C-alpha positions in Angstrom: 0.0 0.0 0.0 1.4 3.4 -1.0 0.4 6.9 0.2 1.2 9.9 -2.0 0.5 13.5 -0.9 0.7 16.6 -3.0 0.2 20.2 -1.8 -1.8 19.4 1.3 -1.5 21.8 4.2 2.2 22.6 4.6 3.5 19.5 2.8 4.5 20.0 -0.8 5.1 16.3 -1.6 5.3 13.2 0.5 5.3 9.4 -0.1 5.0 6.5 2.4 5.1 2.8 1.7 3.0 0.6 4.0 3.1 -3.2 4.1 0.6 -5.5 5.9 2.1 -7.0 9.1 4.8 -4.2 9.4 5.1 -0.8 11.2 6.2 2.1 9.0 8.0 4.6 11.2 8.2 8.2 10.0 10.6 10.4 11.9 10.8 14.1 10.9 11.3 17.4 12.6 8.4 19.4 14.0 6.1 21.0 11.3 7.5 18.7 8.7 4.1 17.1 7.8 3.8 14.0 10.0 0.3 14.8 11.1 -0.6 15.7 7.5 0.5 12.3 6.3 -1.6 10.7 9.1 -4.6 12.9 8.3 -4.4 12.1 4.5 -4.2 8.3 5.2 -7.2 8.5 7.6 -9.2 10.7 5.1 -8.7 8.3 2.1 -9.4 5.0 4.0 -12.4 6.3 6.0 -13.8 8.7 3.3 -13.9 11.6 5.8 -13.3 14.9 4.0 -12.4 16.8 7.2 -10.0 14.4 9.1 -8.6 17.2 11.4 -11.9 18.8 12.3 -11.3 22.1 10.5 -14.8 22.3 9.0 -16.2 24.5 7.7 -12.8 25.8 6.7 -11.9 23.0 4.3 -9.8 25.5 2.3 -7.1 25.2 5.1 -6.2 21.8 3.7 -4.8 23.4 0.5 -1.2 24.6 0.7 -1.0 28.4 0.4 2.0 28.5 -1.9 0.2 26.1 -4.3 -3.0 28.0 -4.9 -4.5 26.9 -8.3 -2.2 23.8 -8.5 -3.0 20.2 -7.9 -3.9 19.3 -4.3 -4.6 15.7 -3.5 -3.8 12.6 -1.5 -3.7 9.1 -3.1 -3.7 5.7 -1.3 -3.2 2.8 -3.8 -2.5 -0.8 -4.1 -2.0 -3.2 -7.0 -5.8 -3.6 -7.4 -7.4 -0.4 -6.0 -6.9 3.2 -5.3 -8.6 6.1 -3.4 -8.0 9.8 -4.3 -8.9 12.6 -1.9 -9.2 16.1 -3.3 -9.4 18.5 -0.3 -10.2 21.6 -2.5 -13.5 20.1 -3.5 -13.9 17.7 -0.6 -14.5 14.7 -2.9 -13.2 11.2 -3.2 -12.5 9.1 -6.3 -12.2 5.3 -5.9 -11.1 2.6 -8.3 -11.3 -1.1 -7.7 -12.4 -2.8 -4.5 -11.0 -0.2 -2.2 -11.4 -0.9 1.6 -13.3 1.5 3.8 -12.2 1.6 7.4 -14.7 2.7 10.1 -14.3 6.4 10.9 -13.9 5.9 14.7 -10.8 3.6 14.2 -8.8 6.2 12.3 -10.1 9.4 13.9 -9.9 8.3 17.5 -6.8 10.3 18.3 -8.2 13.6 17.0 -9.0 15.0 20.5 -5.2 15.4 21.0 -5.0 17.6 17.9 -7.2 20.5 19.2 -9.9 21.5 21.6 -10.0 21.8 25.4 -9.4 19.0 27.9 -13.0 19.5 29.2 -14.3 18.3 25.8 -11.8 15.5 25.4 -13.8 12.9 27.4 -16.9 13.5 25.2 -15.0 13.3 21.9 -13.3 10.1 23.1 -16.7 8.6 23.9 -18.0 9.6 20.5 -15.0 7.8 18.9 -15.7 4.6 20.8 -19.4 4.3 20.6 -21.1 2.6 17.6 -22.9 4.7 14.9 -25.3 7.4 16.1 -29.0 6.8 16.6 -31.2 6.9 13.4 -34.8 7.7 12.9 -35.5 4.1 11.9 -34.0 2.8 15.2 -36.0 5.3 17.2 -39.2 4.4 15.4 -38.6 0.7 16.0 -38.4 1.4 19.8 -41.5 3.5 19.7 -43.6 0.9 17.9 -43.7 -1.1 21.2 -45.8 1.7 22.8 -47.7 3.2 19.9 -48.8 2.5 16.3 -46.3 2.4 13.4 -47.5 5.7 11.7 -47.2 7.7 15.0 -43.8 6.1 15.7 -42.5 7.1 12.3 -43.8 10.7 12.7 -42.3 11.2 16.1 -38.9 9.7 15.0 -38.8 11.9 11.9 -39.5 15.0 14.0 -36.8 14.1 16.6 -34.2 13.1 14.0 -34.7 14.9 10.7 -33.3 13.2 7.6 -31.3 16.4 6.7 -29.9 17.0 10.2 -26.3 17.8 10.6 -24.4 14.6 11.5 -22.6 16.4 14.4 -26.0 17.5 15.8 -27.1 13.9 16.5 -23.7 12.3 16.9 -23.7 9.5 19.4 -24.5 11.6 22.5 -28.2 11.9 21.4 -28.5 15.4 23.0 -30.0 17.0 19.9 -32.7 14.4 19.4 -33.4 14.3 23.2 -33.6 18.1 23.2 -36.3 17.9 20.4 -38.2 15.3 22.3 -38.0 17.3 25.6 -39.1 20.5 23.9 -42.0 18.8 22.2 -43.0 17.2 25.5 -42.9 20.5 27.4 -44.9 22.2 24.7 -47.6 19.5 24.7 -47.9 19.8 28.5 -48.1 23.6 28.2 -50.8 23.2 25.6 -52.7 20.9 28.0 -52.4 23.4 30.8 -53.6 26.3 28.6 -56.6 24.3 27.4 -57.5 23.2 30.9 -57.0 26.7 32.4 -59.2 28.3 29.7 -61.9 25.7 30.1 -62.0 25.9 34.0 -61.4 29.6 34.3 -58.5 29.0 36.7 -54.8 28.1 36.4 -54.1 24.3 35.9 -50.8 22.6 36.0 -50.1 19.4 34.0 -49.6 16.1 35.8 -50.0 12.7 34.3 -52.6 11.6 37.0 -54.3 15.0 36.9 -54.5 14.9 33.1 -55.9 11.4 33.1 -58.8 12.3 35.5 -59.4 15.9 34.4 -62.8 16.9 33.0 -63.7 20.5 32.0 -65.9 22.6 34.2 -69.5 22.0 33.1 -68.9 18.3 32.2 -71.9 16.1 32.6 -72.4 12.3 32.4 -74.4 12.8 29.2 -71.2 14.0 27.4 -69.3 10.8 28.1 -71.1 8.8 25.4 -71.5 11.7 22.9 -68.9 12.7 20.3 -68.1 16.2 19.2 -69.7 15.7 15.8 -73.0 14.7 17.4 -73.0 17.7 19.7 -72.2 20.1 16.9 -75.1 18.7 14.9 -77.4 19.2 17.9 -76.0 22.8 18.2 -76.8 23.4 14.6 -80.4 22.2 15.0 -80.9 24.3 18.1 -79.5 27.4 16.3 -81.8 26.9 13.4 -84.8 26.5 15.6 -84.0 29.6 17.5 -83.6 31.5 14.2 -87.0 30.3 13.0 -88.8 31.2 16.2 -87.1 34.6 16.4 -88.3 35.3 12.8 -91.9 34.3 13.7 -91.8 36.7 16.7 -90.4 39.5 14.6 -93.2 38.9 12.0 -95.9 39.3 14.6 -94.3 42.5 15.9 -94.2 43.8 12.4 -97.9 43.1 11.9 -98.7 45.1 15.1 -96.6 48.0 13.8 -98.2 47.9 10.4 -101.7 48.0 11.8 -100.8 51.1 13.9 -99.3 52.8 10.9 -102.4 52.1 8.7 -104.6 53.7 11.3 -102.5 56.8 11.4 -102.4 57.0 7.6 -106.2 56.8 7.5 -106.6 59.7 9.9 -104.2 61.8 7.9 -106.1 61.0 4.7 -109.3 62.3 6.2 -107.5 65.5 7.0 -106.4 65.9 3.4 -109.9 65.3 2.0 -111.1 68.8 2.8 -108.1 70.3 1.1 -108.8 68.2 -2.0 -112.3 69.4 -2.2 -111.2 73.0 -2.2 -108.7 72.2 -5.0 -111.6 70.7 -7.0 -113.7 73.8 -6.8 -110.8 76.1 -7.8 -110.0 73.9 -10.9 -113.6 74.0 -12.0 -113.7 77.8 -11.8 -110.4 78.1 -13.8 -111.7 75.8 -16.5 -114.8 77.9 -17.1 -112.7 81.1 -17.6 -110.3 79.4 -20.1 -110.1 80.9 -23.6 -110.4 77.8 -25.8 -109.4 79.4 -29.2 -106.0 80.9 -28.1 -104.1 77.6 -27.9 -105.4 76.3 -31.3 -104.4 79.6 -33.1 -100.9 79.5 -31.7 -100.5 75.8 -32.6 -101.4 76.6 -36.3 -98.8 79.4 -36.3 -96.3 77.1 -34.7 -96.8 74.4 -37.3 -96.3 77.0 -40.2 -93.1 78.3 -38.6 -91.8 74.8 -38.1 -92.5 73.9 -41.8 -90.6 77.1 -42.9 -87.7 76.2 -40.7 -87.5 72.6 -42.0 -87.7 73.9 -45.6 -84.8 76.3 -45.0 -82.8 73.6 -43.2 -83.3 71.2 -46.1 -82.0 73.9 -48.5 -78.9 74.3 -46.4 -78.3 70.5 -46.4 -78.8 70.3 -50.2 -76.3 73.2 -50.7 -73.7 71.5 -48.5 -74.3 68.2 -50.5 -73.8 70.0 -53.8 -70.6 71.7 -52.6 -69.3 68.4 -51.3 -70.0 66.9 -54.8 -68.1 69.9 -56.3 -65.2 69.3 -54.0 -65.1 65.6 -54.8 -65.3 66.5 -58.5 -62.3 68.8 -58.0 -60.3 66.1 -56.2 -61.2 63.6 -59.0 -60.0 66.1 -61.6 -56.7 66.6 -59.7 -56.3 62.8 -59.5 -57.0 62.5 -63.3 -54.4 65.2 -64.0 -51.9 63.5 -61.7 -52.7 60.1 -63.4 -52.2 61.6 -66.9 -48.8 63.1 -65.9 -47.8 59.7 -64.4 -48.8 57.9 -67.6 -46.9 60.4 -69.8 -43.8 59.8 -67.6 -44.3 56.0 -67.8 -44.7 56.2 -71.7 -41.3 58.1 -71.9 -39.6 55.7 -69.6 -41.0 52.7 -71.5 -39.9 54.1 -74.8 -36.4 54.9 -73.5 -36.2 51.4 -71.9 -37.4 49.8 -75.2 -34.8 51.7 -77.2 -32.0 50.7 -74.9 -33.1 47.1 -75.0 -33.4 47.1 -78.8 -29.8 48.6 -79.1 -28.5 46.0 -76.7 -30.4 43.2 -78.6 -28.9 44.3 -82.0 -25.4 44.4 -80.5 -25.9 40.9 -79.0 -27.2 39.6 -82.4 -24.3 41.1 -84.3 -21.9 39.4 -81.8 -23.7 36.1 -82.5 -23.3 36.7 -86.3 -19.6 37.4 -85.9 -19.1 34.3 -83.8 -21.1 32.2 -86.3 -19.0 33.4 -89.2 -15.8 32.5 -87.3 -17.1 29.1 -86.3 -18.1 28.4 -90.0 -14.7 29.5 -91.2 -13.0 27.1 -88.7 -15.4 24.2 -89.7 -14.6 24.7 -93.4 -10.9 24.8 -92.7 -11.2 21.6 -90.7 -13.0 19.9 -93.6 -10.3 21.0 -96.1 -7.6 19.7 -93.8 -9.2 16.3 -93.4 -9.7 16.0 -97.2 -6.0 16.9 -97.8 -4.9 14.3 -95.2 -7.0 11.6 -96.9 -5.4 12.3 -100.3 -1.9 12.1 -98.7 -2.8 8.9 -96.9 -4.0 7.2 -100.2 -0.7 7.6 -101.9 1.7 7.2 -98.9 3.5 4.1 -97.6 3.2 3.4 -93.9 6.2 2.6 -91.7 6.5 0.6 -88.4 6.2 2.8 -85.4 8.9 0.8 -83.5 11.7 0.3 -86.0 10.8 2.9 -88.7 10.9 0.2 -91.6 8.3 0.0 -94.3 5.3 -2.4 -93.7 4.5 -5.4 -95.8 2.0 -4.7 -98.5 -0.9 -6.6 -96.9 -0.4 -5.0 -93.6 0.2 -1.6 -95.2 -3.1 -1.8 -97.0 -4.9 -2.9 -93.8 -3.4 0.0 -91.8 -4.2 2.4 -94.6 -7.8 1.3 -94.7 -8.2 1.7 -91.0 -6.7 5.1 -91.0 -8.9 6.2 -93.9 -12.0 4.9 -92.1 -11.1 7.1 -89.1 -10.5 10.1 -91.3 -13.8 9.6 -93.1 -15.6 9.5 -89.8 -13.9 12.7 -88.6 -14.7 14.3 -92.0 -18.4 13.4 -91.7 -18.4 14.9 -88.2 -16.6 18.1 -89.4 -19.1 18.4 -92.3 -22.1 18.1 -90.0 -20.6 20.7 -87.7 -20.1 23.0 -90.7 -23.7 22.6 -91.7 -24.8 23.3 -88.2 -22.7 26.5 -88.1 -24.3 27.6 -91.4 -27.8 27.1 -90.0 -26.9 29.0 -86.8 -25.4 31.8 -88.8 -28.4 32.1 -91.1 -30.7 32.2 -88.1 -28.6 34.9 -86.3 -28.5 37.0 -89.5 -32.3 36.7 -89.9 -32.9 37.8 -86.2 -30.5 40.7 -86.7 -32.3 41.9 -89.8 -35.7 41.7 -88.0 -34.3 43.6 -85.0 -32.8 46.4 -87.1 -36.0 46.9 -89.0 -38.4 46.6 -85.9 -40.1 50.0 -85.4 -43.3 48.7 -83.7 -44.7 50.4 -80.7 -43.7 48.6 -77.5 -46.4 46.6 -75.7 -48.4 48.6 -73.1 -47.6 52.1 -74.5 -50.7 52.3 -76.7 -53.0 51.5 -73.7 -51.4 54.3 -71.7 -51.8 56.7 -74.6 -55.4 55.8 -74.9 -56.0 56.3 -71.1 -54.3 59.7 -71.4 -56.6 60.8 -74.2 -59.6 59.7 -72.2 -58.6 61.7 -69.2 -58.0 64.8 -71.3 -61.4 64.4 -73.0 -63.1 64.0 -69.6 -61.4 67.3 -68.4 -62.6 69.1 -71.5 -66.2 68.0 -71.1 -66.6 69.8 -67.7 -68.9 72.9 -67.9 -67.1 74.8 -65.2 -64.0 74.3 -63.1 -64.3 72.7 -59.7 -63.0 75.9 -58.0 -65.8 78.0 -59.7 -68.4 75.4 -58.7 -67.2 75.4 -55.1 -67.3 79.3 -54.9 -70.8 79.4 -56.4 -72.1 76.9 -53.9 -70.4 78.6 -51.0 -72.3 81.8 -51.7 -75.6 79.8 -52.1 -75.1 78.0 -48.8 -74.4 81.4 -47.0 -77.7 82.8 -48.4 -79.7 79.7 -47.5 -78.1 79.7 -44.0 -79.3 83.2 -43.4 -82.8 82.2 -44.4 -82.7 79.2 -42.1 -81.6 81.5 -39.2 -84.5 83.8 -39.7 -86.9 80.8 -39.9 -85.4 79.3 -36.7 -85.8 82.5 -34.7 -89.4 82.9 -35.8 -90.1 79.2 -34.9 -88.6 79.7 -31.4 -90.7 82.9 -30.7 -93.9 81.1 -31.7 -93.0 78.0 -29.7 -92.3 80.1 -26.6 -95.7 81.8 -26.8 -97.3 78.5 -27.4 -95.5 76.9 -24.4 -96.7 79.6 -22.0 -100.3 79.2 -23.2 -100.2 75.4 -23.2 -98.7 75.4 -19.7 -101.5 77.4 -18.3 -104.1 75.3 -20.2 -102.4 72.1 -19.0 -102.6 73.2 -15.4 -106.3 73.9 -15.7 -106.9 70.6 -17.6 -105.0 68.5 -15.0 -107.0 70.1 -12.3 -110.2 69.1 -14.1 -108.9 65.6 -14.7 -108.0 65.3 -11.0 -111.6 65.8 -10.1 -112.5 62.2 -10.9 -109.5 60.8 -9.1 -109.9 62.9 -6.1 -113.5 61.9 -5.8 -112.5 58.2 -6.0 -109.9 58.7 -3.3 -112.4 60.5 -1.0 -114.9 57.7 -1.4 -112.2 54.9 -0.8 -111.0 56.6 2.3 -114.5 56.9 3.7 -115.1 53.2 3.0 -111.9 52.2 4.8 -112.8 54.3 7.8 -116.3 52.8 7.8 -114.9 49.2 7.5 -112.4 49.7 10.4 -108.6 49.2 10.7 -106.7 45.9 9.7 -106.8 43.2 12.3 -103.5 43.0 14.4 -102.2 39.9 16.3 -103.5 39.4 19.8 -101.4 40.0 22.9 -101.6 36.2 23.7 -100.1 35.3 20.3 -97.2 37.7 20.8 -96.5 36.5 24.3 -96.5 32.8 23.2 -94.1 33.6 20.4 -91.7 35.4 22.8 -91.9 32.5 25.2 -90.9 29.9 22.6 -88.1 32.2 21.3 -86.6 32.4 24.9 -86.9 28.6 25.3 -85.1 28.0 22.0 -82.3 30.5 23.0 -81.8 28.6 26.2 -81.5 25.3 24.3 -79.0 26.8 21.9 -76.8 28.1 24.7 -76.8 24.7 26.4 -75.8 23.0 23.1 -73.1 25.6 22.5 -71.7 25.1 26.1 -71.7 21.3 25.5 -69.8 21.7 22.3 -67.3 24.0 24.0 -66.8 21.6 26.9 -66.4 18.5 24.6 -64.0 20.4 22.3 -61.8 21.5 25.3 -61.8 17.9 26.6 -60.7 16.4 23.2 -58.1 19.1 22.6 -56.7 18.5 26.1 -56.8 14.7 25.5 -54.8 15.2 22.3 -52.2 17.4 24.1 -52.0 14.7 26.8 -51.5 11.9 24.3 -48.8 13.9 22.5 -47.1 14.7 25.8 -47.1 10.9 26.7 -45.7 10.0 23.3 -42.9 12.6 23.5 -42.2 11.5 27.1 -41.7 8.0 25.7 -39.3 9.3 23.1 -37.4 11.3 25.7 -37.2 8.2 27.9 -35.8 6.1 25.0 -33.1 8.8 24.3 -32.3 9.4 28.0 -28.7 8.6 29.2 -29.7 5.7 31.4 -32.4 4.0 29.3 -33.4 2.9 25.9 -31.1 3.2 22.8 -28.5 5.4 24.4 -27.9 3.0 27.3 -27.8 0.0 25.0 -25.2 1.8 22.7 -23.2 2.7 25.8 -23.1 -1.0 26.8 -22.2 -2.0 23.3 -19.4 0.6 23.3 -18.2 -0.7 26.7 -18.1 -4.3 25.3 -16.1 -3.1 22.3 -13.7 -1.2 24.5 -13.3 -4.2 26.8 -12.5 -6.5 23.9 -10.1 -4.0 22.4 -8.3 -3.5 25.7 -8.0 -7.3 26.2 -6.4 -7.6 22.8 -3.9 -4.8 23.5 -3.2 -6.1 27.0 -1.9 -9.4 25.7 0.5 -7.7 23.4 1.6 -4.6 25.3 2.2 -6.4 28.6 4.1 -9.2 26.8 6.3 -6.5 25.3 7.1 -5.2 28.8 5.3 -1.9 28.4 2.9 -0.2 30.8 -0.8 -0.4 29.8 -3.3 2.2 31.1 -6.7 1.1 32.2 -9.3 2.6 29.8 -13.0 2.0 30.4 -16.5 3.7 29.9 -18.3 5.0 32.9 -21.9 4.3 31.7 -23.5 6.1 34.6 -21.7 9.4 34.1 -21.2 8.9 30.3 -17.5 9.6 30.3 -14.1 7.9 29.6 -12.0 6.9 32.6 -8.2 6.5 32.3 -6.8 4.7 35.3 -10.0 5.4 37.1 -9.9 9.2 36.4 -11.7 11.2 33.7 -9.7 11.5 30.6 -9.5 15.3 30.9 -7.7 14.9 34.2 -5.0 12.7 32.6 -1.6 14.0 31.5 -0.6 14.2 27.9 1.5 11.0 28.2 -1.3 9.1 29.9 -3.7 10.2 27.3 -1.3 9.2 24.5 -0.8 5.7 26.1 -4.6 5.3 26.4 -5.2 6.6 22.9 -2.5 4.3 21.3 -3.9 1.3 23.2 -7.5 2.2 22.0 -6.3 2.7 18.4 -4.5 -0.6 18.2 -7.3 -2.5 20.0 -10.1 -0.9 17.9 -8.2 -1.5 14.7 -7.8 -5.2 15.7 -11.5 -5.6 16.6 -12.6 -3.9 13.3 -10.1 -5.9 11.3 -8.8 -2.7 9.8 -6.0 -3.0 7.3 -4.4 0.1 8.7 -3.7 1.7 12.2 -2.4 5.2 12.7 -0.2 6.2 15.7 0.6 9.9 15.7 2.6 12.1 18.1 4.7 9.3 19.7 7.3 11.9 20.9 5.0 12.7 23.8 6.5 9.9 25.9 10.0 8.9 26.6 12.3 6.8 24.3 12.2 3.7 26.5 8.4 3.7 26.8 8.1 4.6 23.2 10.3 1.6 22.3 8.1 -0.8 24.3 4.9 0.4 22.5 6.6 0.3 19.1 7.5 -3.3 19.8 3.9 -4.0 20.8 2.6 -2.3 17.6 4.9 -4.6 15.5 3.6 -7.7 17.3 0.0 -6.6 16.7 0.7 -5.6 13.1 2.1 -9.1 12.4 -0.6 -10.9 14.4 -3.5 -9.1 12.8 -1.9 -8.6 9.4 -2.3 -4.8 9.3 -0.1 -2.0 8.3 0.8 0.6 11.1 1.9 4.2 10.4 3.9 5.4 13.3 5.0 9.1 13.4 7.4 10.8 15.8 9.7 13.8 16.0 13.4 13.3 15.3 
């Protein structure tokens, strides 16, 4: 096994070779990195990212001079490796890497920092098994309550996301949660009981079991809260209905009294109405019947004149609007004609440019065609000349330059002539094609040079221009003249309309005054019949008597039933209040009992905590027995280390560990480390700070460590100062 350290704390590089069954001693000066080597080995094998307890300042593991460089520790073997990167607090494993229990390798950390007062507690944490979990607590609670309640209580006492140090081995955090919840439940019971009884109550298990709220009756024992609430609802509804009935009877009594008073007032008004009737009749007799009709005739004539003048004004405005629209149309036609003339010029110029370009292109095609035709004719002439030469020439061998035999010479000549004929035919066809293309280009050129036709679209625009000019010539007067003429006409008609409107209003005012006076007199006359009817109706009602009101007996009975219903409703409400207080107090009592059970389970002398203390004591006893056989046989002194389960502390030679000297604590720590490593079958044990004791005693413990390393086949890292 090999340990390699790079840029961790003050150590730039370091390497240690460890072999099973042997002790590797590292002797270096102070501040040379011995503790860093031990911490890196412990971190890699136990997967603890903070082996020296520096959290939350994990950045202190990175060497200051190597900021930004590689910082890691690697423990490896032939088949596995573990890499710790302190900067990111992560581990990378490969192969079947061993994982040593944290307590075995971190046991000696109390010597590296902290006060002596905290040493006993940290030693105890290192020796005890793993901390209590929510699952363990729930299993204990299921013996006294149901599974769902046990799981809920355990989850509250030990949350899944709680800090590991908050619930580490000593159970204080979980016990504190249970104690707080228990106290709060008891306080709730006391508050509910005090509010229900109207006096201060203090919680006690016997008192809470026997307590009943003030106002409790034997009838409430067998009735639930839902039944009592339903009874309260029925009583409330009955009280509401009876109260409504009593209110209805009271309203009938008030209505009867109000009707009687109204009838008396009506009789008082009758005399006044009769006087109004006589006055209206006298005014009607004196009315001039012909005045209103004459004014109405004059009003209708004035209204007709006004309407005629108003119609003339509207017609004039309409005619002027048509003139204005005609002027706008003429302007649009003029603009359209100008646009068309511009487009005709542009089209003609564009057509001329295109025709010139087209002629230039066609002339280029003719020149190219003549050149290609000349080349084709030259090619045909050359091929014919080659054939004539080949018919009279003797062929030679390409290899030796000698003349060919006559038969072979004829054969070769025939083959060559056949190839030349084929090429000649192709050249003649090409010449014919060039002649056809040239004739076609010359024909197109002649057509283009003689083309003087009007471009497409220009004639349509010229025709549209002519139509627009003819339309402008046909108008009798210009739009401006028409608008001016109609403006004068509208002004004249508007004046006439104003005169007619004033005359109409004057006649209407006179008519309104006359009609108002006549209407008053007519309404007075029309009221005669209605007033007479009202007088007769009032007299009949007075004669028939007032509406019948409820009797005093009916009103008294309704009030009595309403009071009885109110009493029943109050009794039902009181029963609901008492039952609700009882059930709320019972829930608080049950919760207090449950949390008291959790607190008992987590207490130092009972339940899980006591069991784990006994387990830790057994582990410690086994470890010390293993060490005793080796250390005593090596002739070294062995301190007595044990757990005081009653006081929850570590004793070294019968005294608390915080009272021991540094040497005694180192002896005890070394014995515990070696013993716990042997019990856990750890492949590695770490002994740091051996220079605390003298050389002779150190030699005895080193011999004992070698014996245990060999016996239990584990590698031991031993560090001391030179």
